[in-house]
N, C-alpha and C positions, 0 to 999 in steps of 0.2 A: 465468481469467477476465480480463477487460480492464476497466480503469478509469481514471480521472483523479484525481490527487491533488487534493483539495478543500482541505486545510490541511496545513502542515508546520510544526513548530516546530524549526528547527535548533540552537538553544541546549539544548533538552531531548531531542531525537531522537525525536519521535513525529509522528504525523499521523493524517489520515483519507484514505480513497480512496472515491470514489464509483463505483459501477457501475451503469451504465444497464440492463444486463442483469437485475440483480435489484432495482433500485430502492432500494439499501441502502447506507450508509457503513460501511466496515471500519476499524478502528483499526489501526495498524503502529507498530512501534518501530525505530529505526535499526538494532539488532542484527540484524534479519531480511534486511538487505541483504547481497547476496553478490558485493561488489565493484564496484558502480558508485556513481557519485556522484549523489546526489539533488538535483533541482532544485526549483523552486517550484512553488506551486499551479498546476494546468493542464497539468502534465506527465502525459503518458499512461504506463501502467504495465501489466504482466501480473503476475497474482497468483493465487495457489491459498489457498483456506480450509482450515484444520484445526481439529480440536477433539480435546483430550485430557480428562483427568479433571478438571484443574483449570482450564481456560480454553479460549476460542476466540479464534482469531487469523488472521494471514494470512502466508504466506510471498511475499515480492516476488521475482519472478523476472527481470524485465528491463524496461529502458526501451524504451519502442516509438515508432515513427513511424507511428502509424496514425491 
């Protein structure tokens, strides 16, 4: 999925991504980044949603210029 960072707290390492495709907000934690530096609100990202027995979350896969 593609989305836009709606909010990011760099001190605590968490934020929310808004996806226009699903019209939903998704929570993320900085531990889910795979080697790219996160910027501020408005940054475009690609991500995938996952679900396990304990939680629902997202894996951020890339910063995009789309």
